[in-house]
C-alpha positions, 0 to 999 in steps of 0.5 A: 287404773283398772278395777278388777271387781266392782263394789256394791256398797260403800262399806266395800268401797272403804273396806269396812268389815263387821268388826268395824261396824261393831265398833261403830255400834258400840260408839253409837250406843255409848253416845246414846247412853251418855245422852249425846243424841246428836252424836249417836244419831250421826254414828247410826246414820253413818252405819246405815249409809255403810250397811243399810241391811243392819237392823240394829242401826235402823232400830237405834235411830228409831230409839233416838227419834222416840226419845225426841217424841218424833214418833212417826220418824221412829215408826219408819226406822223401827219398821225398816229394822223389822223388815230386816229382822222381824223377831226383835222383841225390843223393836216391836215393843218400841214401835208399838209404844210409838203407835200408842203415842200416835193414837194407832191403837190396833197397830200398837196392840199387834206389835205388843202381841208379836213381842209377847209371843216371841218371849217364849221364856217370859223373861225379856224386859221389853216383852214385859213392858209390852205385856203391860202396854198391851193390857192398857191398849186393850182397855183403851180399845174397849173404851173407844169401841164402847163409847165411840170417838169421844172416848178416843181422846180420853183413852189417849190421855190415859195411855199417855199418863200410863206411859209417863208413869211406866 
């Protein structure tokens, strides 16, 4: 058997088209919204295998990690998604929130600023969350710079409290 044209992706090898990927994305989001995180993770991981250039699949995996308090893994997924599509307000806000949980305040502030700047019409819910979290982050940074390293633990405690209440 002679192969006429070599394939470069798994999706090509098994003839997955954009409509199939879209259907899989809907299935993954359905599982996610039902709280079936293991099933959602399996679907999104499958999409990443089929189409590693799909930023939404990477971002969705990040959301699953974030839901399980696996912030470093979430940051990695969100960062991969942002390398593929840097103008996603939701992904920037989510990564910024994960950075907050990791105590990486300056990086979180950068992500929140980027998300806010992308929201030209000022009506995106994720950007509004970023505005709130940016304010809290800036207050924490100011406290940390004014009072030194001992204040960082207090700032993180306050941030965690704010995040739980938001």
